[in-house]
C-alpha positions in Angstrom: 0.0 0.0 0.0 2.7 2.5 1.0 4.8 1.8 -2.1 1.9 1.8 -4.5 0.6 5.1 -3.2 4.0 6.7 -3.8 4.3 5.2 -7.3 0.9 6.5 -8.3 1.9 9.9 -6.9 4.9 9.8 -9.3 2.6 9.2 -12.2 2.9 5.5 -12.6 0.0 3.0 -13.3 -0.2 0.5 -10.5 -2.5 -2.5 -10.2 -2.5 -4.6 -7.0 -3.7 -8.2 -7.7 -4.7 -9.9 -4.5 -7.1 -12.4 -2.9 -10.3 -12.0 -1.0 -10.7 -14.7 1.7 -14.0 -13.2 2.9 -15.8 -13.2 -0.4 -17.4 -9.9 0.5 -15.1 -7.3 -1.1 -15.5 -5.8 -4.5 -13.8 -7.7 -7.3 -12.2 -4.4 -8.6 -12.0 -0.9 -7.3 -9.7 2.1 -7.2 -8.1 3.0 -3.8 -6.0 6.2 -3.6 -5.4 5.9 -7.3 -4.3 2.3 -7.0 -6.3 -0.2 -9.2 -7.1 -3.1 -6.9 -8.3 -6.4 -8.4 -9.3 -9.3 -6.2 -9.8 -13.0 -6.9 -11.7 -15.4 -4.7 -10.1 -17.9 -2.4 -11.2 -21.5 -3.2 -10.1 -23.0 0.1 -7.6 -22.7 2.9 -6.1 -19.9 4.8 -2.6 -18.8 5.9 0.1 -20.8 4.2 -2.5 -23.2 2.6 -4.4 -20.4 0.9 -5.4 -21.4 -2.7 -6.7 -19.0 -5.3 -6.4 -20.5 -8.8 -7.9 -17.5 -10.5 -4.6 -15.7 -9.9 -3.0 -17.6 -12.8 -5.4 -16.3 -15.5 -5.7 -12.9 -13.9 -2.0 -12.2 -14.3 -2.2 -12.5 -18.1 -5.3 -10.3 -18.2 -3.5 -7.3 -16.6 -1.2 -5.5 -19.0 2.1 -4.5 -17.3 5.8 -3.9 -17.9 6.9 -5.7 -14.7 5.2 -7.7 -12.0 6.3 -7.7 -8.4 5.5 -10.9 -6.4 5.3 -10.3 -2.7 6.1 -13.3 -0.4 6.4 -17.0 -1.0 4.4 -18.7 1.8 1.1 -19.5 0.1 0.1 -21.1 -3.2 -0.6 -17.7 -4.7 3.1 -16.6 -5.5 4.0 -19.8 -7.5 0.8 -19.4 -9.6 1.6 -15.8 -10.2 5.2 -16.6 -11.2 4.2 -19.5 -13.4 1.7 -17.2 -15.2 4.3 -14.5 -15.6 6.7 -17.0 -17.2 4.0 -18.3 -19.5 3.1 -14.7 -20.6 6.6 -13.5 -20.9 6.1 -10.9 -18.2 9.3 -10.0 -16.4 8.9 -10.3 -12.6 10.8 -9.5 -9.4 10.2 -11.3 -6.2 10.5 -10.2 -2.5 10.7 -13.1 -0.1 9.1 -11.4 3.1 10.0 -14.5 5.1 8.8 -15.0 8.6 8.6 -17.5 11.4 5.8 -19.8 12.3 4.5 -21.2 15.6 3.8 -24.7 14.0 6.9 -26.9 14.0 5.5 -28.7 11.0 5.0 -25.4 9.0 8.4 -24.3 10.1 10.0 -27.5 8.9 8.2 -27.3 5.6 9.6 -23.8 4.8 12.8 -25.4 3.5 10.9 -27.7 1.2 8.9 -24.7 0.0 12.0 -22.9 -1.0 13.3 -26.0 -2.8 10.1 -26.5 -4.6 9.9 -22.8 -5.7 13.6 -22.7 -6.8 12.9 -23.2 -10.5 10.4 -20.4 -10.5 12.5 -18.1 -8.3 15.4 -18.5 -10.6 13.3 -17.1 -13.5 12.9 -13.8 -11.6 14.6 -10.8 -13.2 15.5 -9.7 -9.7 15.3 -11.4 -6.3 14.8 -9.0 -3.3 15.5 -9.5 0.4 14.2 -7.2 3.1 17.5 -7.5 5.1 21.0 -8.7 4.7 20.1 -11.7 6.8 17.3 -12.7 4.4 19.4 -12.1 1.3 22.1 -14.4 2.6 19.6 -17.0 3.7 17.9 -17.2 0.3 21.0 -16.8 -1.8 22.6 -19.7 -0.1 19.4 -21.8 -0.4 19.0 -21.1 -4.1 22.7 -21.5 -4.9 23.2 -17.9 -6.2 25.8 -15.3 -5.2 24.6 -13.2 -2.2 25.1 -9.9 -4.1 22.6 -11.1 -6.8 19.8 -10.7 -4.2 19.1 -7.0 -3.7 18.4 -5.8 -0.2 15.5 -3.4 -0.1 14.3 -2.8 3.4 10.6 -2.2 4.1 9.8 1.3 5.0 8.7 2.2 8.5 6.9 5.2 9.7 5.8 5.9 13.3 3.5 8.9 14.0 4.9 11.2 16.7 3.2 10.8 20.1 0.3 13.2 20.8 1.8 14.2 24.1 5.3 14.4 25.4 5.8 11.5 27.9 8.6 9.8 29.6 9.0 6.5 31.5 8.0 6.4 35.2 11.2 5.4 37.1 9.2 4.0 40.0 6.9 1.9 37.8 8.9 1.2 34.7 6.8 0.0 31.8 8.2 -2.9 29.7 6.5 -3.5 26.3 6.8 -6.8 24.4 5.8 -6.1 20.8 4.6 -8.5 18.1 1.8 -10.6 16.8 0.6 -13.1 19.5 2.3 -16.2 18.0 4.5 -18.6 20.1 7.6 -18.0 18.0 7.3 -14.2 18.8 8.6 -15.0 22.3 6.0 -13.3 24.5 6.0 -16.3 26.8 9.8 -15.7 27.3 9.1 -12.0 28.0 6.7 -13.1 30.8 9.3 -15.4 32.3 11.9 -12.7 32.1 9.5 -10.2 33.6 9.1 -12.4 36.7 12.8 -12.2 37.3 12.9 -8.5 36.3 10.4 -7.6 39.0 12.8 -8.9 41.6 15.2 -6.2 40.4 12.5 -3.5 39.7 9.6 -4.3 42.0 7.2 -1.7 40.6 7.5 -2.7 37.0 4.6 -3.5 34.7 4.5 -5.4 31.4 2.4 -4.8 28.3 2.2 -7.5 25.7 1.3 -5.5 22.6 -0.4 -7.5 19.9 -3.2 -9.7 18.8 -3.2 -13.3 17.6 -4.0 -17.0 18.2 -1.6 -17.3 21.1 -3.4 -14.8 23.3 -5.4 -17.4 25.4 -2.2 -19.3 26.2 -0.5 -16.1 27.3 -3.4 -15.1 29.4 -3.5 -18.4 31.1 0.2 -18.2 31.9 -0.4 -14.7 33.5 -3.2 -16.1 35.6 -1.1 -19.0 36.8 1.6 -16.6 37.9 -1.0 -14.4 39.6 0.2 -11.3 37.7 -3.1 -10.1 36.2 -2.5 -6.7 37.8 1.1 -6.3 36.5 0.7 -7.8 33.0 -1.8 -6.7 30.4 -2.3 -8.2 26.9 -3.8 -6.6 23.9 -3.2 -4.7 20.7 -3.8 -1.3 19.4 -5.7 -1.0 16.0 -3.3 -0.2 13.1 -5.4 2.9 12.4 -4.5 4.4 15.8 -0.8 5.1 15.2 -0.8 8.0 17.5 -2.0 5.8 20.4 0.8 3.4 19.6 3.4 6.2 19.7 1.9 7.5 23.0 2.3 4.0 24.6 5.8 3.4 23.3 7.0 6.8 24.4 6.2 5.9 28.0 8.1 2.6 27.8 11.3 2.2 29.8 12.2 -0.8 27.6 10.8 -2.6 24.5 11.4 -6.3 24.2 11.6 -8.3 20.9 12.4 -11.9 21.9 11.2 -13.5 18.6 12.8 -16.7 17.2 12.7 -15.3 13.7 12.5 -11.9 12.1 13.6 -11.0 8.5 13.2 -7.3 8.9 11.7 -6.2 12.2 9.8 -3.1 11.2 8.1 -2.8 14.6 11.6 -2.6 16.3 12.7 0.1 13.9 9.6 2.2 14.6 10.0 1.7 18.3 13.6 2.8 18.5 12.9 5.7 16.1 11.0 7.1 19.1 14.2 7.0 21.1 13.2 4.1 23.3 15.8 1.5 24.4 15.1 -2.0 23.0 16.4 -5.5 23.8 16.2 -8.2 21.1 17.1 -11.8 20.5 20.5 -11.6 18.8 19.6 -13.8 15.9 18.1 -13.7 12.4 17.2 -10.1 11.2 17.9 -8.6 14.6 21.7 -9.4 14.3 22.2 -6.5 11.9 20.5 -4.1 14.3 22.6 -5.3 17.3 25.8 -4.9 15.2 24.8 -1.4 14.3 24.1 -0.6 17.9 20.4 0.1 17.3 19.2 -2.4 19.9 20.9 -4.4 22.6 21.1 -8.1 22.1 20.6 -11.2 24.2 21.4 -14.8 23.2 18.4 -16.8 22.0 19.1 -19.5 24.6 19.4 -17.0 27.5 17.6 -17.9 30.7 14.9 -15.7 32.2 17.4 -14.4 34.8 19.9 -13.6 32.1 17.3 -11.8 30.1 16.2 -9.8 33.2 19.8 -8.7 33.8 20.1 -7.7 30.2 16.9 -5.7 30.6 18.3 -3.7 33.5 21.6 -3.1 31.7 19.7 -1.9 28.6 17.6 0.5 30.6 20.6 1.9 32.5 22.8 2.2 29.4 23.6 5.7 28.1 21.0 6.8 25.5 21.9 5.8 22.0 20.0 8.6 20.3 17.5 8.1 17.5 18.9 6.1 14.6 18.0 6.9 11.0 15.6 4.2 9.9 14.5 3.2 6.4 11.4 5.0 5.1 8.8 4.3 2.5 10.0 7.0 0.2 13.4 5.4 -0.1 11.8 2.0 -0.5 9.5 3.2 -3.3 12.4 4.9 -5.2 14.6 1.9 -4.9 12.0 -0.4 -6.2 11.1 1.9 -9.0 14.8 1.9 -10.1 14.7 -1.9 -10.1 11.4 -1.9 -12.1 12.9 0.4 -14.7 16.0 -1.7 -15.1 14.0 -4.9 -15.4 11.6 -3.4 -17.9 14.4 -1.9 -20.0 15.9 -5.3 -20.6 12.7 -7.1 -21.3 13.4 -10.1 -23.6 11.9 -10.3 -27.1 8.8 -12.4 -27.5 9.5 -16.1 -26.8 12.3 -15.3 -24.4 12.3 -16.3 -20.8 12.1 -13.3 -18.4 15.1 -13.0 -16.2 17.2 -15.9 -17.6 19.9 -13.7 -19.1 20.3 -11.4 -16.1 20.2 -14.1 -13.5 22.7 -16.2 -15.5 25.0 -13.3 -15.7 24.7 -12.6 -11.9 25.2 -16.3 -11.1 28.3 -16.4 -13.2 
């Protein structure tokens, strides 16, 4: 949405082809100048979502280049196969993520292997972080530099009121969708140890998702209903999100997997200290000094000590984070390059460029 709005503002013709799981949305409409076309979902949801009409819809939409977003569902391979059939050059961004299901997590490697023939037909592969670029380049057997890194943009509204943490009742916020792999249960365990060091502390688990009931039961078992609250803030209420984060003494990100943690970037852009699992996409942020890091296998006591150290550390200042304007301009440069070398009829999109990169 953010990139498409900017491309339209620059005078480009943008169509978003997507799915409608509800079956209640318009098949086509124009939103902020963006042409939106939706196809019905036949069955499934999440990773198993199936929408076969994507295949024919791709060939019905005239375009100079197609951008495939993500790879988790059955939608991207249908789109890529249709692009190959119609000689439409395409680029693909992985947008990888974790999963709470061990089976789904294990299948991710098989997904990448199965999609390899299609991904290698892309005119350009894109990762949202250096970590993701290395992961997929190694998995696909291509040089790491052949995968362009284009971070997602991030934009946090300024808080409506100037606020600061309460030193007597420090607020700790654990951010992220309520999935097990996001590590909120680890945040609760660490918070128990942290309260021994900071007795007046409170914890806000900020998010919504299927793991909420399990987290609430854990809080009840610990008898911490008055000190730990769970719940999200609607995406439309960005000001309320900024207000809450500006009052946080510390923001936690104990996720097992993040390709490009936009929420972390937005939080630290407000000048708040953050502690993250030193793994996957967070490693780059730890290396740049944007967040403090803690080992993935750290015990609750070790995490609690790291929390105190992070709060008491000298202020890092507000780092420069990636924004949507830069993201849109970078993608537009890629689109122009790809469109300019579009093969003649009968050629295979991306073969020449990827073969050259791989060499």
